[in-house]
Short mmCIF file of the C-alpha atoms (twelve columns), coordinates in Angstrom:
data_MODEL
# 
_entry.id   MODEL 
# 
loop_
_atom_site.group_PDB 
_atom_site.id 
_atom_site.type_symbol 
_atom_site.label_atom_id 
_atom_site.label_alt_id 
_atom_site.label_comp_id 
_atom_site.label_asym_id 
_atom_site.label_seq_id 
_atom_site.Cartn_x 
_atom_site.Cartn_y 
_atom_site.Cartn_z 
_atom_site.pdbx_PDB_model_num 
ATOM 1   C CA . MET A 1   -54.261 75.927  -134.864 1 
ATOM 2   C CA . GLU A 2   -51.410 74.096  -136.590 1 
ATOM 3   C CA . VAL A 3   -52.310 72.679  -139.985 1 
ATOM 4   C CA . LYS A 4   -50.862 69.354  -141.102 1 
ATOM 5   C CA . ARG A 5   -48.890 69.678  -144.351 1 
ATOM 6   C CA . GLU A 6   -45.806 68.363  -146.121 1 
ATOM 7   C CA . HIS A 7   -42.401 68.933  -144.495 1 
ATOM 8   C CA . TRP A 8   -38.746 68.518  -145.360 1 
ATOM 9   C CA . ALA A 9   -37.829 64.901  -144.636 1 
ATOM 10  C CA . THR A 10  -34.306 65.527  -143.342 1 
ATOM 11  C CA . ARG A 11  -32.267 68.427  -142.020 1 
ATOM 12  C CA . ILE A 12  -29.469 67.859  -144.535 1 
ATOM 13  C CA . GLY A 13  -32.048 67.869  -147.319 1 
ATOM 14  C CA . LEU A 14  -33.399 71.208  -146.105 1 
ATOM 15  C CA . ILE A 15  -29.915 72.736  -145.897 1 
ATOM 16  C CA . LEU A 16  -28.897 71.494  -149.348 1 
ATOM 17  C CA . ALA A 17  -32.182 72.678  -150.872 1 
ATOM 18  C CA . MET A 18  -31.841 76.122  -149.283 1 
ATOM 19  C CA . ALA A 19  -28.216 76.311  -150.420 1 
ATOM 20  C CA . GLY A 20  -29.280 75.174  -153.887 1 
ATOM 21  C CA . ASN A 21  -31.821 77.978  -153.933 1 
ATOM 22  C CA . ALA A 22  -28.929 80.422  -153.489 1 
ATOM 23  C CA . VAL A 23  -25.973 78.796  -155.297 1 
ATOM 24  C CA . GLY A 24  -25.930 79.533  -159.010 1 
ATOM 25  C CA . LEU A 25  -24.577 81.833  -161.699 1 
ATOM 26  C CA . GLY A 26  -24.342 84.630  -159.155 1 
ATOM 27  C CA . ASN A 27  -21.654 82.666  -157.317 1 
ATOM 28  C CA . PHE A 28  -19.535 81.525  -160.222 1 
ATOM 29  C CA . LEU A 29  -19.907 84.437  -162.656 1 
ATOM 30  C CA . ARG A 30  -21.428 87.532  -161.045 1 
ATOM 31  C CA . PHE A 31  -19.342 87.530  -157.856 1 
ATOM 32  C CA . PRO A 32  -15.871 87.396  -159.483 1 
ATOM 33  C CA . VAL A 33  -16.878 90.154  -161.911 1 
ATOM 34  C CA . GLN A 34  -18.131 92.306  -159.015 1 
ATOM 35  C CA . ALA A 35  -14.925 91.688  -157.070 1 
ATOM 36  C CA . ALA A 36  -12.708 92.472  -160.061 1 
ATOM 37  C CA . GLU A 37  -14.548 95.733  -160.749 1 
ATOM 38  C CA . ASN A 38  -14.770 96.898  -157.130 1 
ATOM 39  C CA . GLY A 39  -11.323 96.728  -155.620 1 
ATOM 40  C CA . GLY A 40  -10.440 93.039  -155.715 1 
ATOM 41  C CA . GLY A 41  -9.549  91.873  -152.216 1 
ATOM 42  C CA . ALA A 42  -10.752 95.191  -150.780 1 
ATOM 43  C CA . PHE A 43  -14.275 94.319  -151.972 1 
ATOM 44  C CA . MET A 44  -14.325 91.562  -149.355 1 
ATOM 45  C CA . ILE A 45  -14.408 94.151  -146.553 1 
ATOM 46  C CA . PRO A 46  -17.834 95.633  -147.428 1 
ATOM 47  C CA . TYR A 47  -18.912 92.193  -148.644 1 
ATOM 48  C CA . ILE A 48  -18.247 90.478  -145.285 1 
ATOM 49  C CA . ILE A 49  -19.737 93.404  -143.366 1 
ATOM 50  C CA . ALA A 50  -22.879 93.244  -145.519 1 
ATOM 51  C CA . PHE A 51  -23.066 89.466  -145.036 1 
ATOM 52  C CA . LEU A 52  -22.811 89.725  -141.241 1 
ATOM 53  C CA . LEU A 53  -24.959 92.820  -140.653 1 
ATOM 54  C CA . VAL A 54  -27.519 92.500  -143.447 1 
ATOM 55  C CA . GLY A 55  -27.443 89.041  -144.995 1 
ATOM 56  C CA . ILE A 56  -27.564 86.777  -141.940 1 
ATOM 57  C CA . PRO A 57  -30.183 88.764  -139.967 1 
ATOM 58  C CA . LEU A 58  -32.530 89.096  -142.951 1 
ATOM 59  C CA . MET A 59  -32.023 85.431  -143.798 1 
ATOM 60  C CA . TRP A 60  -33.071 84.446  -140.266 1 
ATOM 61  C CA . VAL A 61  -36.089 86.762  -140.482 1 
ATOM 62  C CA . GLU A 62  -37.247 85.121  -143.719 1 
ATOM 63  C CA . TRP A 63  -36.745 81.626  -142.281 1 
ATOM 64  C CA . ALA A 64  -38.753 82.591  -139.177 1 
ATOM 65  C CA . ILE A 65  -41.575 84.184  -141.191 1 
ATOM 66  C CA . GLY A 66  -41.801 81.140  -143.444 1 
ATOM 67  C CA . ARG A 67  -41.868 78.656  -140.567 1 
ATOM 68  C CA . TYR A 68  -44.524 80.701  -138.763 1 
ATOM 69  C CA . GLY A 69  -46.757 80.854  -141.837 1 
ATOM 70  C CA . GLY A 70  -46.277 77.168  -142.553 1 
ATOM 71  C CA . ALA A 71  -47.537 76.270  -139.078 1 
ATOM 72  C CA . TYR A 72  -50.882 77.789  -140.097 1 
ATOM 73  C CA . GLY A 73  -50.960 76.057  -143.472 1 
ATOM 74  C CA . HIS A 74  -49.695 78.990  -145.538 1 
ATOM 75  C CA . GLY A 75  -46.847 78.667  -148.020 1 
ATOM 76  C CA . THR A 76  -47.011 81.832  -150.127 1 
ATOM 77  C CA . THR A 77  -46.049 85.390  -149.246 1 
ATOM 78  C CA . PRO A 78  -49.497 87.024  -149.769 1 
ATOM 79  C CA . SER A 79  -51.169 84.738  -147.234 1 
ATOM 80  C CA . ILE A 80  -48.219 84.741  -144.813 1 
ATOM 81  C CA . PHE A 81  -47.900 88.542  -144.900 1 
ATOM 82  C CA . HIS A 82  -51.644 88.864  -144.309 1 
ATOM 83  C CA . LEU A 83  -51.297 86.496  -141.362 1 
ATOM 84  C CA . LEU A 84  -48.704 88.855  -139.868 1 
ATOM 85  C CA . TRP A 85  -50.428 92.104  -140.843 1 
ATOM 86  C CA . LYS A 86  -54.206 92.153  -141.235 1 
ATOM 87  C CA . SER A 87  -54.275 94.632  -144.090 1 
ATOM 88  C CA . LYS A 88  -55.025 94.421  -147.795 1 
ATOM 89  C CA . PHE A 89  -51.661 96.056  -148.420 1 
ATOM 90  C CA . ALA A 90  -49.985 93.004  -146.894 1 
ATOM 91  C CA . LYS A 91  -51.414 90.784  -149.620 1 
ATOM 92  C CA . ILE A 92  -50.513 93.331  -152.300 1 
ATOM 93  C CA . LEU A 93  -46.941 93.433  -150.990 1 
ATOM 94  C CA . GLY A 94  -46.877 89.650  -150.836 1 
ATOM 95  C CA . VAL A 95  -47.719 89.400  -154.533 1 
ATOM 96  C CA . PHE A 96  -44.120 90.412  -155.252 1 
ATOM 97  C CA . GLY A 97  -43.084 87.213  -153.479 1 
ATOM 98  C CA . LEU A 98  -44.997 85.293  -156.149 1 
ATOM 99  C CA . TRP A 99  -44.023 87.255  -159.228 1 
ATOM 100 C CA . ILE A 100 -40.305 87.511  -158.491 1 
ATOM 101 C CA . PRO A 101 -39.752 83.717  -158.169 1 
ATOM 102 C CA . LEU A 102 -41.900 83.197  -161.274 1 
ATOM 103 C CA . VAL A 103 -39.759 85.602  -163.298 1 
ATOM 104 C CA . VAL A 104 -36.566 84.106  -161.850 1 
ATOM 105 C CA . ILE A 105 -37.518 80.514  -162.669 1 
ATOM 106 C CA . ILE A 106 -38.450 81.439  -166.253 1 
ATOM 107 C CA . TYR A 107 -35.158 83.295  -166.631 1 
ATOM 108 C CA . TYR A 108 -33.095 80.536  -165.020 1 
ATOM 109 C CA . ILE A 109 -34.696 77.718  -166.983 1 
ATOM 110 C CA . TYR A 110 -33.762 79.585  -170.155 1 
ATOM 111 C CA . ILE A 111 -30.160 80.050  -168.993 1 
ATOM 112 C CA . GLU A 112 -30.048 76.415  -167.800 1 
ATOM 113 C CA . SER A 113 -30.980 75.357  -171.316 1 
ATOM 114 C CA . TRP A 114 -27.979 77.295  -172.649 1 
ATOM 115 C CA . THR A 115 -25.617 75.387  -170.374 1 
ATOM 116 C CA . LEU A 116 -27.189 72.041  -171.299 1 
ATOM 117 C CA . GLY A 117 -27.105 72.889  -174.999 1 
ATOM 118 C CA . PHE A 118 -23.476 73.988  -174.802 1 
ATOM 119 C CA . ALA A 119 -22.565 70.789  -172.927 1 
ATOM 120 C CA . ILE A 120 -24.252 68.587  -175.543 1 
ATOM 121 C CA . LYS A 121 -22.582 70.397  -178.430 1 
ATOM 122 C CA . PHE A 122 -19.228 70.255  -176.655 1 
ATOM 123 C CA . LEU A 123 -19.472 66.508  -176.079 1 
ATOM 124 C CA . ILE A 124 -20.464 65.717  -179.672 1 
ATOM 125 C CA . GLY A 125 -17.777 67.965  -181.121 1 
ATOM 126 C CA . LEU A 126 -19.900 70.809  -182.437 1 
ATOM 127 C CA . VAL A 127 -18.024 73.632  -180.731 1 
ATOM 128 C CA . PRO A 128 -15.998 76.170  -182.706 1 
ATOM 129 C CA . GLU A 129 -12.233 76.446  -182.719 1 
ATOM 130 C CA . PRO A 130 -10.120 79.614  -182.743 1 
ATOM 131 C CA . PRO A 131 -8.365  80.404  -186.039 1 
ATOM 132 C CA . PRO A 132 -5.021  78.566  -186.306 1 
ATOM 133 C CA . GLY A 133 -2.218  80.606  -184.808 1 
ATOM 134 C CA . ALA A 134 -4.575  83.218  -183.343 1 
ATOM 135 C CA . THR A 135 -3.117  85.044  -180.342 1 
ATOM 136 C CA . ASN A 136 -5.308  88.138  -180.169 1 
ATOM 137 C CA . PRO A 137 -8.166  87.670  -177.652 1 
ATOM 138 C CA . ASP A 138 -10.714 89.151  -180.057 1 
ATOM 139 C CA . SER A 139 -9.715  86.651  -182.748 1 
ATOM 140 C CA . ILE A 140 -9.832  83.738  -180.298 1 
ATOM 141 C CA . LEU A 141 -13.181 84.709  -178.793 1 
ATOM 142 C CA . HIS A 142 -14.954 85.742  -182.015 1 
ATOM 143 C CA . PRO A 143 -15.971 82.177  -183.072 1 
ATOM 144 C CA . PHE A 144 -17.387 81.545  -179.603 1 
ATOM 145 C CA . LYS A 145 -19.269 84.837  -179.649 1 
ATOM 146 C CA . GLU A 146 -20.802 83.852  -182.979 1 
ATOM 147 C CA . PHE A 147 -21.528 80.408  -181.533 1 
ATOM 148 C CA . LEU A 148 -23.490 81.948  -178.637 1 
ATOM 149 C CA . TYR A 149 -25.320 84.415  -180.873 1 
ATOM 150 C CA . ASN A 150 -26.291 81.687  -183.311 1 
ATOM 151 C CA . TYR A 151 -27.432 79.406  -180.494 1 
ATOM 152 C CA . ILE A 152 -29.773 81.932  -178.904 1 
ATOM 153 C CA . GLY A 153 -30.773 83.299  -182.309 1 
ATOM 154 C CA . ILE A 154 -29.625 86.904  -182.126 1 
ATOM 155 C CA . PRO A 155 -30.515 88.287  -185.586 1 
ATOM 156 C CA . LYS A 156 -27.776 89.865  -187.660 1 
ATOM 157 C CA . ASP A 157 -30.189 92.454  -189.012 1 
ATOM 158 C CA . ASP A 158 -32.164 95.008  -187.005 1 
ATOM 159 C CA . GLU A 159 -35.012 92.648  -186.114 1 
ATOM 160 C CA . PRO A 160 -35.698 92.710  -182.351 1 
ATOM 161 C CA . ILE A 161 -36.900 89.082  -182.212 1 
ATOM 162 C CA . LEU A 162 -34.625 86.174  -181.258 1 
ATOM 163 C CA . LYS A 163 -34.576 83.260  -183.698 1 
ATOM 164 C CA . PRO A 164 -33.173 80.216  -181.859 1 
ATOM 165 C CA . SER A 165 -32.475 76.986  -183.718 1 
ATOM 166 C CA . ILE A 166 -34.709 73.927  -183.426 1 
ATOM 167 C CA . PHE A 167 -31.984 72.340  -181.291 1 
ATOM 168 C CA . ALA A 168 -32.130 75.265  -178.838 1 
ATOM 169 C CA . TYR A 169 -35.919 74.944  -178.620 1 
ATOM 170 C CA . LEU A 170 -35.678 71.199  -177.940 1 
ATOM 171 C CA . VAL A 171 -33.073 71.668  -175.212 1 
ATOM 172 C CA . PHE A 172 -35.203 74.385  -173.627 1 
ATOM 173 C CA . LEU A 173 -38.255 72.103  -173.597 1 
ATOM 174 C CA . ILE A 174 -36.194 69.282  -172.061 1 
ATOM 175 C CA . THR A 175 -34.860 71.642  -169.394 1 
ATOM 176 C CA . MET A 176 -38.344 72.910  -168.604 1 
ATOM 177 C CA . ALA A 177 -39.724 69.364  -168.424 1 
ATOM 178 C CA . VAL A 178 -37.015 68.348  -165.929 1 
ATOM 179 C CA . ASN A 179 -37.687 71.399  -163.744 1 
ATOM 180 C CA . VAL A 180 -41.454 70.947  -163.823 1 
ATOM 181 C CA . GLY A 181 -41.026 67.228  -163.114 1 
ATOM 182 C CA . ILE A 182 -39.023 68.015  -159.976 1 
ATOM 183 C CA . LEU A 183 -41.466 70.674  -158.766 1 
ATOM 184 C CA . ILE A 184 -44.648 68.649  -159.202 1 
ATOM 185 C CA . ARG A 185 -43.186 65.841  -157.072 1 
ATOM 186 C CA . GLY A 186 -43.298 68.193  -154.122 1 
ATOM 187 C CA . VAL A 187 -40.861 69.238  -151.436 1 
ATOM 188 C CA . SER A 188 -39.509 66.024  -149.908 1 
ATOM 189 C CA . GLU A 189 -39.914 63.738  -152.933 1 
ATOM 190 C CA . GLY A 190 -38.928 66.289  -155.559 1 
ATOM 191 C CA . ILE A 191 -36.796 69.253  -154.512 1 
ATOM 192 C CA . GLU A 192 -35.134 67.590  -151.509 1 
ATOM 193 C CA . LYS A 193 -34.190 64.355  -153.284 1 
ATOM 194 C CA . PHE A 194 -32.825 66.272  -156.264 1 
ATOM 195 C CA . ALA A 195 -30.842 68.643  -154.010 1 
ATOM 196 C CA . LYS A 196 -29.199 65.686  -152.243 1 
ATOM 197 C CA . ILE A 197 -27.818 64.542  -155.598 1 
ATOM 198 C CA . ALA A 198 -27.317 67.821  -157.432 1 
ATOM 199 C CA . MET A 199 -25.544 69.848  -154.743 1 
ATOM 200 C CA . PRO A 200 -22.755 67.326  -153.978 1 
ATOM 201 C CA . THR A 201 -22.335 66.806  -157.731 1 
ATOM 202 C CA . LEU A 202 -22.045 70.562  -158.253 1 
ATOM 203 C CA . PHE A 203 -19.331 70.881  -155.610 1 
ATOM 204 C CA . ILE A 204 -17.399 67.875  -156.941 1 
ATOM 205 C CA . LEU A 205 -17.434 69.286  -160.481 1 
ATOM 206 C CA . ALA A 206 -16.505 72.752  -159.213 1 
ATOM 207 C CA . ILE A 207 -13.538 71.361  -157.266 1 
ATOM 208 C CA . PHE A 208 -12.422 69.394  -160.333 1 
ATOM 209 C CA . LEU A 209 -12.691 72.586  -162.392 1 
ATOM 210 C CA . LEU A 210 -10.778 74.499  -159.730 1 
ATOM 211 C CA . VAL A 211 -7.904  72.010  -159.848 1 
ATOM 212 C CA . ARG A 212 -7.877  72.173  -163.651 1 
ATOM 213 C CA . VAL A 213 -7.733  75.970  -163.578 1 
ATOM 214 C CA . PHE A 214 -4.833  75.957  -161.123 1 
ATOM 215 C CA . LEU A 215 -2.893  73.757  -163.526 1 
ATOM 216 C CA . LEU A 216 -3.344  76.260  -166.353 1 
ATOM 217 C CA . GLU A 217 -0.164  77.989  -167.401 1 
ATOM 218 C CA . THR A 218 0.319   79.784  -170.702 1 
ATOM 219 C CA . PRO A 219 2.801   82.354  -172.049 1 
ATOM 220 C CA . ASN A 220 0.251   85.024  -171.048 1 
ATOM 221 C CA . GLY A 221 0.095   84.066  -167.387 1 
ATOM 222 C CA . SER A 222 -1.068  81.541  -164.825 1 
ATOM 223 C CA . ALA A 223 -4.015  80.979  -162.522 1 
ATOM 224 C CA . VAL A 224 -1.908  82.120  -159.564 1 
ATOM 225 C CA . GLU A 225 -1.460  85.485  -161.269 1 
ATOM 226 C CA . GLY A 226 -5.211  85.496  -161.777 1 
ATOM 227 C CA . LEU A 227 -5.791  85.011  -158.054 1 
ATOM 228 C CA . SER A 228 -3.309  87.781  -157.320 1 
ATOM 229 C CA . PHE A 229 -5.129  90.076  -159.749 1 
ATOM 230 C CA . LEU A 230 -8.540  89.268  -158.285 1 
ATOM 231 C CA . TRP A 231 -7.634  89.448  -154.603 1 
ATOM 232 C CA . THR A 232 -4.973  92.161  -154.423 1 
ATOM 233 C CA . PRO A 233 -6.813  94.887  -152.498 1 
ATOM 234 C CA . ASP A 234 -7.282  98.385  -153.865 1 
ATOM 235 C CA . PHE A 235 -8.249  100.194 -150.672 1 
ATOM 236 C CA . GLU A 236 -8.918  103.444 -152.534 1 
ATOM 237 C CA . LYS A 237 -12.064 101.779 -153.865 1 
ATOM 238 C CA . LEU A 238 -13.483 101.677 -150.340 1 
ATOM 239 C CA . LYS A 239 -13.982 105.445 -150.526 1 
ATOM 240 C CA . ASP A 240 -16.468 104.916 -153.347 1 
ATOM 241 C CA . PRO A 241 -20.057 104.450 -152.046 1 
ATOM 242 C CA . SER A 242 -20.948 102.437 -155.150 1 
ATOM 243 C CA . VAL A 243 -18.565 99.671  -153.997 1 
ATOM 244 C CA . TRP A 244 -20.476 99.318  -150.728 1 
ATOM 245 C CA . ILE A 245 -23.786 99.347  -152.592 1 
ATOM 246 C CA . ALA A 246 -22.443 96.660  -154.948 1 
ATOM 247 C CA . ALA A 247 -21.437 94.517  -151.954 1 
ATOM 248 C CA . VAL A 248 -24.894 94.766  -150.375 1 
ATOM 249 C CA . GLY A 249 -26.509 94.061  -153.746 1 
ATOM 250 C CA . GLN A 250 -24.350 90.969  -154.207 1 
ATOM 251 C CA . ILE A 251 -25.372 89.682  -150.756 1 
ATOM 252 C CA . PHE A 252 -29.060 90.127  -151.582 1 
ATOM 253 C CA . PHE A 253 -28.551 88.429  -154.948 1 
ATOM 254 C CA . THR A 254 -26.451 85.520  -153.739 1 
ATOM 255 C CA . LEU A 255 -28.619 84.695  -150.692 1 
ATOM 256 C CA . SER A 256 -31.879 85.217  -152.635 1 
ATOM 257 C CA . LEU A 257 -33.063 87.709  -150.028 1 
ATOM 258 C CA . GLY A 258 -36.351 89.445  -150.726 1 
ATOM 259 C CA . PHE A 259 -37.238 87.089  -153.570 1 
ATOM 260 C CA . GLY A 260 -39.914 85.162  -151.665 1 
ATOM 261 C CA . ALA A 261 -38.307 81.768  -152.247 1 
ATOM 262 C CA . ILE A 262 -36.769 81.433  -148.767 1 
ATOM 263 C CA . ILE A 263 -40.108 82.165  -147.093 1 
ATOM 264 C CA . THR A 264 -41.859 79.517  -149.185 1 
ATOM 265 C CA . TYR A 265 -39.124 76.930  -148.552 1 
ATOM 266 C CA . ALA A 266 -39.154 77.724  -144.825 1 
ATOM 267 C CA . SER A 267 -42.929 77.247  -144.660 1 
ATOM 268 C CA . TYR A 268 -42.277 73.506  -144.988 1 
ATOM 269 C CA . ILE A 269 -40.063 73.409  -141.891 1 
ATOM 270 C CA . LYS A 270 -41.536 71.628  -138.870 1 
ATOM 271 C CA . LYS A 271 -42.682 73.871  -136.034 1 
ATOM 272 C CA . ASN A 272 -39.918 72.888  -133.604 1 
ATOM 273 C CA . ASP A 273 -37.090 72.532  -136.133 1 
ATOM 274 C CA . ASP A 274 -34.037 74.716  -135.553 1 
ATOM 275 C CA . ILE A 275 -33.736 77.577  -138.031 1 
ATOM 276 C CA . VAL A 276 -30.759 79.440  -136.569 1 
ATOM 277 C CA . LEU A 277 -28.105 76.781  -137.170 1 
ATOM 278 C CA . SER A 278 -29.738 75.389  -140.330 1 
ATOM 279 C CA . GLY A 279 -30.036 78.846  -141.864 1 
ATOM 280 C CA . LEU A 280 -26.472 79.738  -140.948 1 
ATOM 281 C CA . THR A 281 -25.195 76.440  -142.387 1 
ATOM 282 C CA . ALA A 282 -27.031 76.935  -145.687 1 
ATOM 283 C CA . SER A 283 -25.794 80.537  -145.986 1 
ATOM 284 C CA . THR A 284 -22.217 79.565  -145.125 1 
ATOM 285 C CA . LEU A 285 -22.310 76.785  -147.711 1 
ATOM 286 C CA . ASN A 286 -23.396 79.333  -150.296 1 
ATOM 287 C CA . GLU A 287 -20.616 81.741  -149.302 1 
ATOM 288 C CA . LYS A 288 -17.989 79.003  -149.562 1 
ATOM 289 C CA . ALA A 289 -19.216 78.224  -153.064 1 
ATOM 290 C CA . GLU A 290 -19.090 81.903  -153.965 1 
ATOM 291 C CA . VAL A 291 -15.835 83.101  -152.438 1 
ATOM 292 C CA . ILE A 292 -13.668 79.969  -152.537 1 
ATOM 293 C CA . LEU A 293 -14.905 78.313  -155.736 1 
ATOM 294 C CA . GLY A 294 -16.479 81.200  -157.647 1 
ATOM 295 C CA . GLY A 295 -13.552 83.475  -156.918 1 
ATOM 296 C CA . SER A 296 -10.991 80.885  -157.996 1 
ATOM 297 C CA . ILE A 297 -12.260 79.698  -161.377 1 
ATOM 298 C CA . ALA A 298 -13.533 82.237  -163.906 1 
ATOM 299 C CA . ILE A 299 -11.235 85.260  -163.523 1 
ATOM 300 C CA . PRO A 300 -8.039  83.243  -162.775 1 
ATOM 301 C CA . ALA A 301 -8.718  81.139  -165.880 1 
ATOM 302 C CA . ALA A 302 -9.187  84.277  -167.985 1 
ATOM 303 C CA . VAL A 303 -5.950  85.781  -166.650 1 
ATOM 304 C CA . ALA A 304 -4.023  82.554  -167.275 1 
ATOM 305 C CA . PHE A 305 -5.205  82.373  -170.859 1 
ATOM 306 C CA . PHE A 306 -5.381  86.025  -171.926 1 
ATOM 307 C CA . GLY A 307 -3.270  87.978  -169.438 1 
ATOM 308 C CA . VAL A 308 -4.275  90.521  -166.810 1 
ATOM 309 C CA . ALA A 309 -5.044  93.452  -169.119 1 
ATOM 310 C CA . ASN A 310 -7.363  91.428  -171.327 1 
ATOM 311 C CA . ALA A 311 -8.988  89.757  -168.306 1 
ATOM 312 C CA . VAL A 312 -9.964  93.206  -167.022 1 
ATOM 313 C CA . ALA A 313 -11.739 93.940  -170.297 1 
ATOM 314 C CA . ILE A 314 -13.407 90.521  -170.191 1 
ATOM 315 C CA . ALA A 315 -14.654 91.128  -166.638 1 
ATOM 316 C CA . LYS A 316 -16.050 94.536  -167.587 1 
ATOM 317 C CA . ALA A 317 -17.935 92.931  -170.485 1 
ATOM 318 C CA . GLY A 318 -20.137 91.174  -167.925 1 
ATOM 319 C CA . ALA A 319 -20.933 87.757  -166.509 1 
ATOM 320 C CA . PHE A 320 -22.531 86.329  -169.647 1 
ATOM 321 C CA . ASN A 321 -19.522 87.230  -171.770 1 
ATOM 322 C CA . LEU A 322 -17.319 85.548  -169.172 1 
ATOM 323 C CA . GLY A 323 -19.481 82.445  -168.749 1 
ATOM 324 C CA . PHE A 324 -20.709 81.725  -172.260 1 
ATOM 325 C CA . ILE A 325 -17.940 83.082  -174.488 1 
ATOM 326 C CA . THR A 326 -14.641 83.275  -172.593 1 
ATOM 327 C CA . LEU A 327 -14.824 80.101  -170.492 1 
ATOM 328 C CA . PRO A 328 -16.003 77.881  -173.395 1 
ATOM 329 C CA . ALA A 329 -13.078 79.230  -175.430 1 
ATOM 330 C CA . ILE A 330 -10.642 78.426  -172.620 1 
ATOM 331 C CA . PHE A 331 -11.937 74.964  -171.792 1 
ATOM 332 C CA . SER A 332 -12.269 73.955  -175.432 1 
ATOM 333 C CA . GLN A 333 -8.485  74.309  -175.597 1 
ATOM 334 C CA . THR A 334 -7.778  72.684  -172.229 1 
ATOM 335 C CA . ALA A 335 -10.316 69.879  -172.077 1 
ATOM 336 C CA . GLY A 336 -7.650  67.218  -171.661 1 
ATOM 337 C CA . GLY A 337 -5.987  64.946  -174.172 1 
ATOM 338 C CA . VAL A 338 -8.506  62.103  -174.269 1 
ATOM 339 C CA . LEU A 339 -11.567 64.337  -174.465 1 
ATOM 340 C CA . LYS A 340 -9.986  66.567  -177.108 1 
ATOM 341 C CA . GLU A 341 -9.183  63.546  -179.247 1 
ATOM 342 C CA . MET A 342 -12.746 62.278  -178.813 1 
ATOM 343 C CA . ILE A 343 -14.053 65.668  -179.916 1 
ATOM 344 C CA . LYS A 344 -11.747 65.696  -182.957 1 
ATOM 345 C CA . LEU A 345 -12.833 62.179  -183.948 1 
ATOM 346 C CA . GLN A 346 -16.466 63.152  -183.485 1 
ATOM 347 C CA . ARG A 347 -15.946 66.198  -185.711 1 
ATOM 348 C CA . ILE A 348 -14.498 63.961  -188.432 1 
ATOM 349 C CA . GLU A 349 -17.391 61.520  -188.059 1 
ATOM 350 C CA . ASN A 350 -19.909 64.371  -188.213 1 
ATOM 351 C CA . ALA A 351 -18.287 65.633  -191.396 1 
ATOM 352 C CA . GLU A 352 -18.412 62.175  -193.009 1 
ATOM 353 C CA . ILE A 353 -22.055 61.703  -192.047 1 
ATOM 354 C CA . ARG A 354 -22.995 65.075  -193.477 1 
ATOM 355 C CA . GLN A 355 -21.247 64.290  -196.752 1 
ATOM 356 C CA . ASP A 356 -23.361 61.137  -197.090 1 
ATOM 357 C CA . LEU A 357 -26.670 62.857  -196.352 1 
ATOM 358 C CA . GLU A 358 -28.996 64.045  -199.065 1 
ATOM 359 C CA . PRO A 359 -29.181 67.860  -199.434 1 
ATOM 360 C CA . PHE A 360 -32.649 67.919  -197.852 1 
ATOM 361 C CA . TRP A 361 -31.425 66.211  -194.691 1 
ATOM 362 C CA . VAL A 362 -28.319 68.402  -194.615 1 
ATOM 363 C CA . GLU A 363 -30.538 71.467  -194.363 1 
ATOM 364 C CA . ILE A 364 -32.481 69.893  -191.487 1 
ATOM 365 C CA . ALA A 365 -29.296 68.854  -189.668 1 
ATOM 366 C CA . GLU A 366 -27.838 72.339  -190.013 1 
ATOM 367 C CA . GLU A 367 -31.058 73.872  -188.713 1 
ATOM 368 C CA . ILE A 368 -31.009 71.597  -185.652 1 
ATOM 369 C CA . TYR A 369 -27.334 72.066  -184.855 1 
# 
């Protein structure tokens, strides 16, 4: 018997929400690093094969399982798996579909708070600057590395405990409150409405960033050279099984396959709603964000600013080094004339305010910032 429950209000809302479930740091940071390390353009061969033979079929399976469970009033993997397989092991297996999204949302809220905190500090002029006349990548990136470490509270001694600033705590709490506020409003009134605003905004900002990157040209190189570096195929890499494994892993990561989230989202689809075209549209939207936008921003910007050899080292240092150290360093120097002047004026104003504060308040301000 079909149980009456909440559903997605519109098809476009469902597609954008499903795409939003997949689009993220994996598209803009993890994918270009994987491509750079695994043969550049040649990586697209196992990547496309994995998308067509593994990604799309499994995505459709998860959509179908979720819709089937939702028709019987179930929205979580333990109950849906038990509906499909009357065994206690089904519920035990389904528990992973609860724990994985829980771990992911905790992790992502924390990383979201970094991006919000960085954005706030950037706008009010509290970002570092490279030493005057610095040309060595290590010298340019060092202040931004210290900036990241200080923000997340990595201790300089051997203590294993992070010690974030009060500002970082406040931003984290704000980020968590926003996420919880969206979730408690439900599917159609919360997630769907937010996705209709957030996803178009994300693509607009990404396109703006893409255009800005393509206009980058320094003595070390240009974004076009970065694209050439990233997409020039090294077919010898295709003989390495680890490249194929990396491609399959990236497909699982980018489409959120096996996480449990797709099944839960799909449980709110109406019984007769199409899942083949909607699922394919959401997955294709994610792939466009990953390959076209993700592959054209981070690595090309690094090559334009630091040259090919240094960009290779940056890519090998990982996605977080690329996203939270290298890109802030690049965009702090290329933010545009008006914004850079605003940041400089804000820095001067901040300095004047701090000079006027009593020592007690200076200590508090430094602790917050």
